[in-house]
C-alpha positions in Angstrom: -0.3 0.1 -0.1 2.8 1.9 0.4 4.0 1.8 -3.5 1.8 4.7 -4.9 3.6 7.2 -2.6 7.1 5.2 -3.3 6.6 5.7 -6.8 6.8 10.0 -6.4 10.2 9.5 -4.6 9.8 8.8 -0.9 11.6 6.1 0.4 9.2 3.2 2.1 11.3 3.6 5.4 10.5 7.1 5.4 7.2 6.9 4.9 6.8 4.0 7.5 8.2 6.5 10.1 5.7 9.4 9.1 3.1 7.1 9.5 4.3 5.3 13.0 4.6 9.0 14.5 1.4 10.2 13.6 0.0 10.1 16.5 -2.6 8.2 15.6 -3.7 4.9 14.4 -3.4 4.7 10.7 -5.1 2.0 8.9 -6.0 0.5 5.2 -9.0 -2.4 4.9 -9.8 -4.3 1.5 -13.7 -4.6 1.0 -14.0 -7.3 3.1 -12.6 -5.6 5.9 -9.4 -7.5 5.8 -6.4 -5.7 6.9 -3.9 -4.4 4.4 -1.7 -2.2 6.7 -1.4 -0.6 10.3 1.2 1.6 11.6 2.6 1.2 15.1 -0.1 2.6 16.9 -2.4 -0.1 15.7 -0.1 -2.6 16.2 0.7 -1.8 20.2 -3.3 -1.2 20.7 -4.0 -4.7 19.2 -0.9 -6.2 21.0 0.3 -7.6 17.6 2.8 -7.4 14.8 2.2 -6.2 11.2 2.4 -9.7 10.0 -0.2 -11.1 12.8 -2.7 -8.3 11.7 -2.6 -8.5 7.7 -5.2 -10.6 6.7 -7.5 -10.1 9.6 -10.8 -8.3 10.4 -11.9 -6.2 13.6 -13.4 -9.6 14.3 -10.4 -11.0 15.6 -9.1 -7.8 17.8 -12.6 -5.9 18.7 -15.6 -7.1 20.8 -18.1 -6.5 17.8 -21.4 -7.2 19.4 -19.7 -3.7 21.8 -18.2 -2.3 18.8 -21.1 -2.7 16.3 -20.4 1.0 15.1 -17.2 0.3 14.0 -18.1 -2.1 11.2 -21.1 -0.1 10.3 -18.9 3.2 9.7 -16.8 0.7 7.5 -19.3 -0.6 5.5 -20.9 2.7 4.6 -18.0 3.9 3.4 -17.4 1.6 1.2 -20.7 1.1 0.1 -21.5 4.5 -0.4 -18.0 5.7 -1.5 -18.0 9.0 0.8 -15.7 10.3 3.3 -16.6 9.9 6.9 -16.1 11.8 10.0 -17.2 10.4 13.8 -16.9 9.4 16.8 -16.4 5.7 17.8 -16.5 3.9 20.5 -14.7 0.6 20.6 -14.0 -2.5 23.1 -10.6 -4.3 22.6 -11.6 -8.4 22.4 -8.2 -9.0 24.1 -8.9 -6.7 27.5 -12.5 -5.4 27.3 -11.2 -1.9 27.5 -12.9 0.9 25.9 -11.8 3.3 23.6 -13.2 6.3 21.8 -11.6 7.5 18.5 -12.0 10.8 16.3 -12.3 9.0 13.4 -12.2 9.6 9.6 -12.3 6.9 7.1 -12.4 7.3 3.1 -12.9 5.1 0.0 -9.9 4.0 -1.4 -10.2 3.2 -5.0 -7.9 1.3 -8.1 -6.7 2.7 -11.2 -10.5 2.5 -12.7 -12.0 4.2 -10.1 -13.6 1.2 -7.9 -14.0 1.1 -4.7 -11.2 -1.8 -3.3 -11.6 -0.8 -0.2 -10.9 1.6 2.4 -8.7 3.5 4.4 -8.8 5.4 8.1 -7.2 8.0 10.8 -8.6 7.1 14.5 -7.4 9.3 16.6 -7.6 8.3 20.3 -9.8 10.8 22.5 -10.6 8.7 25.2 -8.5 10.4 27.8 -9.8 13.7 26.5 -13.6 12.5 26.6 -13.3 11.4 30.0 -11.6 14.4 31.5 -14.2 16.6 29.4 -17.2 14.3 30.9 -15.4 15.1 34.4 -15.2 18.9 33.6 -19.1 18.7 32.8 -19.9 16.9 36.0 -17.9 19.1 38.1 -19.7 21.9 36.1 -23.0 20.7 36.5 -22.4 20.1 40.4 -21.0 23.3 40.6 -23.9 25.2 38.8 -26.7 23.4 41.1 -24.5 24.1 44.2 -24.1 27.7 43.0 -27.9 28.4 41.8 -29.1 26.4 45.3 -26.6 28.3 47.8 -28.2 31.2 49.9 -25.5 33.5 48.7 -25.2 35.7 46.1 -21.9 34.3 43.9 -21.0 36.9 41.1 -17.6 37.3 39.3 -16.8 41.6 38.2 -14.6 43.3 35.5 -12.8 46.1 36.8 -15.0 48.2 35.4 -18.2 46.5 37.2 -19.6 44.4 34.9 -20.9 41.4 35.6 -19.7 38.4 33.8 -21.6 36.0 35.9 -24.3 36.0 38.3 -26.0 33.2 40.1 -29.8 32.3 40.8 -29.6 34.3 44.1 -28.1 37.7 42.9 -30.8 37.2 40.1 -33.4 36.7 42.5 -32.4 39.4 44.6 -32.8 41.9 41.9 -35.9 40.5 40.3 -33.8 39.7 37.0 -32.7 36.7 34.7 -29.0 35.2 34.9 -28.9 36.0 31.6 -29.9 39.4 32.0 -26.9 40.3 34.5 -24.8 38.8 32.2 -22.4 42.1 30.6 -24.3 44.4 32.8 -22.8 47.3 34.9 -23.9 47.0 38.3 -24.8 50.4 38.5 -27.7 49.8 36.7 -28.9 47.6 39.5 -28.6 49.8 42.3 -28.8 53.6 43.6 -26.3 55.8 43.0 -25.1 55.9 46.7 -24.9 52.1 46.9 -22.9 51.9 43.8 -20.6 54.5 44.9 -20.1 52.4 47.9 -19.7 48.8 46.3 -17.6 50.2 43.6 -15.4 51.7 46.1 -15.1 48.3 48.0 -14.6 46.7 44.5 -11.6 49.5 43.5 -9.6 48.3 46.8 -9.8 45.1 46.1 -8.2 45.4 42.6 -5.4 47.8 44.3 -4.6 45.5 47.2 -4.5 42.2 45.1 -6.0 40.3 48.1 -9.1 39.1 49.7 -11.2 41.3 51.3 -14.4 41.3 53.5 -17.0 44.1 53.7 -20.2 44.9 55.5 -22.2 46.2 52.6 -25.6 47.5 52.3 -28.0 47.1 49.1 -31.5 48.5 48.6 -33.3 46.2 46.9 -36.3 47.1 44.1 -38.7 47.7 46.3 -36.5 49.9 48.3 -36.0 48.0 51.3 -32.6 48.0 53.2 -30.6 44.5 52.8 -27.1 43.8 54.8 -24.5 41.5 53.3 -21.5 40.2 54.3 -19.3 40.2 51.2 -16.1 38.4 50.9 -13.9 39.5 47.5 -11.0 37.8 45.8 -9.0 38.8 43.1 -8.6 37.0 39.9 -6.9 37.1 36.9 -8.4 35.0 33.9 -6.4 32.7 31.8 -6.7 35.3 28.8 -5.0 37.7 31.4 -8.3 39.7 32.5 -8.7 40.5 36.2 -11.9 40.0 37.6 -13.6 39.8 41.5 -14.9 36.6 42.4 -17.7 37.7 45.6 -19.5 35.5 47.5 -22.2 38.2 49.5 -24.2 36.6 52.1 -27.4 38.6 53.3 -27.0 39.1 56.7 -29.7 41.5 57.6 -31.3 39.8 59.9 -28.2 39.3 62.2 -27.1 42.8 61.8 -30.6 44.5 62.6 -30.4 42.1 65.8 -27.2 43.7 66.2 -28.4 47.2 65.9 -31.4 46.5 68.0 -28.9 45.1 71.0 -26.5 48.2 70.6 -29.4 50.4 70.3 -31.0 48.7 73.6 -27.7 48.9 75.6 -27.3 52.7 74.9 -31.2 53.3 76.2 -32.8 53.7 79.7 -35.4 50.8 79.2 -38.6 53.1 81.0 -38.8 56.2 79.4 -36.8 54.9 75.9 -34.3 58.1 76.1 -30.3 57.9 75.6 -29.0 56.2 78.9 -26.3 58.3 81.0 -23.1 56.0 79.7 -24.2 57.1 75.7 -24.7 60.3 76.4 -21.2 61.1 78.1 -19.2 58.9 75.4 -21.4 61.0 72.4 -20.7 63.9 74.5 -17.3 63.6 74.7 -16.7 63.1 71.0 -19.2 66.2 70.2 -16.8 68.3 72.4 -13.7 67.3 70.8 -15.2 68.1 67.5 -16.8 71.7 68.8 -13.3 72.5 69.8 -11.6 71.9 66.3 -14.2 73.2 64.7 -14.7 76.6 66.9 -18.4 75.9 66.7 -20.4 76.2 70.4 -22.3 73.0 72.0 -24.2 73.6 74.9 -25.8 71.6 77.2 -28.9 71.4 79.9 -29.5 69.5 82.8 -33.3 69.4 83.9 -34.8 67.9 87.1 -38.5 67.4 87.5 -39.4 69.6 91.0 -40.9 67.5 93.7 -40.6 64.4 92.1 -40.7 62.5 95.3 -44.0 63.9 96.1 -45.4 62.5 93.3 -44.6 59.2 93.8 -45.3 59.5 97.8 -49.0 61.1 96.5 -49.9 59.2 93.1 -47.6 55.9 93.7 -44.8 54.6 91.7 -46.5 54.0 88.7 -47.4 57.3 88.4 -44.2 58.6 88.6 -43.1 56.0 85.9 -46.0 57.5 83.8 -44.6 61.0 84.7 -41.5 60.4 83.8 -42.2 58.8 80.2 -44.9 61.7 79.2 -42.1 64.2 80.1 -39.6 62.3 78.2 -41.9 62.2 75.3 -42.3 65.6 75.7 -38.6 66.8 75.9 -37.7 64.8 73.0 -40.7 66.6 71.1 -39.1 70.3 72.1 -35.5 69.5 70.8 -34.5 69.1 67.3 -33.5 66.1 65.5 -29.6 66.5 66.0 -30.1 67.1 69.8 -29.0 63.9 72.3 -31.8 63.9 75.3 -30.8 61.3 78.0 -32.3 60.0 81.4 -28.9 60.8 83.7 -30.5 59.8 86.7 -33.8 58.8 88.6 -35.4 62.1 87.4 -32.7 64.0 86.1 -32.2 64.4 82.3 -30.1 66.1 80.2 -29.8 67.5 76.8 -26.7 68.0 74.3 -27.2 71.0 71.9 -24.7 70.4 69.1 -23.9 73.6 67.4 -25.8 75.9 69.6 -24.5 78.7 71.7 -25.5 80.0 74.7 -28.2 82.3 74.0 -30.0 79.7 71.5 -29.7 77.3 74.7 -31.3 79.4 77.2 -34.1 79.4 74.8 -34.9 76.1 74.2 -34.3 75.9 78.2 -37.8 78.1 78.7 -39.4 76.3 75.7 -39.1 73.5 78.1 -39.6 75.1 81.2 -42.9 76.6 79.6 -44.4 73.6 77.6 -43.9 71.4 80.9 -45.8 73.8 83.2 -48.8 73.7 80.7 -48.9 70.1 80.0 -51.0 68.5 82.1 -49.9 64.7 82.3 -52.7 62.2 82.6 -52.6 59.1 85.4 -54.6 56.1 86.0 -58.1 56.7 87.1 -58.6 59.9 85.1 -55.8 62.0 87.5 -54.0 64.7 86.2 -51.1 65.9 87.6 -48.9 69.2 86.5 -45.5 69.1 86.7 -42.7 72.0 86.5 -39.0 71.4 86.0 -35.6 73.1 86.9 -32.9 73.6 84.6 -29.3 74.2 84.0 -27.5 75.6 81.2 -24.0 75.7 80.4 -22.4 75.9 76.7 -18.4 75.0 75.8 -16.4 78.3 76.3 -17.7 78.3 79.9 -15.0 75.8 80.5 -12.8 74.2 78.1 -11.1 70.3 78.7 -13.2 67.7 79.9 -16.6 67.2 79.6 -17.5 66.5 82.9 -16.2 69.9 83.3 -18.8 71.4 81.4 -21.9 69.1 82.7 -20.9 70.3 86.0 -21.5 73.8 85.3 -25.0 72.5 84.2 -25.6 70.8 87.1 -24.3 73.4 89.8 -27.0 75.8 88.0 -29.4 73.6 88.1 -29.5 73.5 91.8 -29.3 77.5 92.0 -32.4 77.0 89.8 -33.7 74.7 92.7 -32.6 76.8 94.7 -34.2 79.8 93.8 -37.6 78.4 93.9 -37.7 75.5 91.5 -39.8 75.9 87.8 -36.9 78.4 86.3 -33.8 78.1 84.5 -30.3 79.2 86.0 -27.8 80.1 83.1 -25.6 82.2 85.5 -23.8 81.3 88.7 
């Protein structure tokens, strides 16, 4: 079978060497399916020399009941006179091993253009098919995992475009996974959220290291959700830099933490801030006030004759007075002011960015409104209360806030000693 090539000047030993080193099984069969030629790969596959293979058919080497496609393909090529490219699964008779080949078969003609057989090249792709099958299975398992995990998993480019988003992410933003692909995250969130997320992503790319963030995101219906995000920088095979991220919805946990933190800062009866929080916040506010040069004032307030209320009406009535006065006090100050219960019937108000005269005006308004606002007790009883207030502002004494608070507290007692139901802003 090497004669035609020998006729163009190529020695048979060179042809044999070439065919033995093409990395595939090369063979020639006659019309009856008997081997006329088989290269070294075929000989090694069958475990026989060329002399033992010549004249034998595939029945000698393959389990044809399990390799029926092999003979069907040969017969089709010879009967149709056409080239066939296909995958074949063949089982060796000697070992029972299954091999998958990418095969090209075509008819062989004589000088009269009559089909006298066929020749073929079969490349063993068993390993590649096994690897592809394993990769497919792994991808299927990975997709099942990623689409059924509660966390959002995604891949982002440096310009914040999504390459991938799992089902959880798609459901979060009420989109399909196909819609998410190549979408910029700026299309999914409001401007403020996008700026925060983009800044986090920038830090990941710049550091080249895994980063963890607490991230706040607003859903399509405006609900606030909090996520704990782990973002990993990664370089794809095409040198594209991306972030692989996993964001777990921790809203309930974070809100619970906020509630617990808020509760630890609050007086349980009145709902106002407690003494510890008030002084911590005041120290920070005073430090900022001194740096900026803006005044901050403090009011220290005491409910007059509170012991008499408890004695005359009972402790539940006293609690009612404290609760109602606390609500009134919060209504009379600005949103940014800090109101606290610092003792039994003693309250304090921190007035940031408020000078002496403004603080005096606030104190007078509290005195007047308290005086004219009756408090309803149980059994349709009504009690009128008054308060005494001491006022101090930060220019009066620089340094520790306790010093300023002490000045307001001292003036409170001057107000009480001077007859109650009044303010004192001077020593």
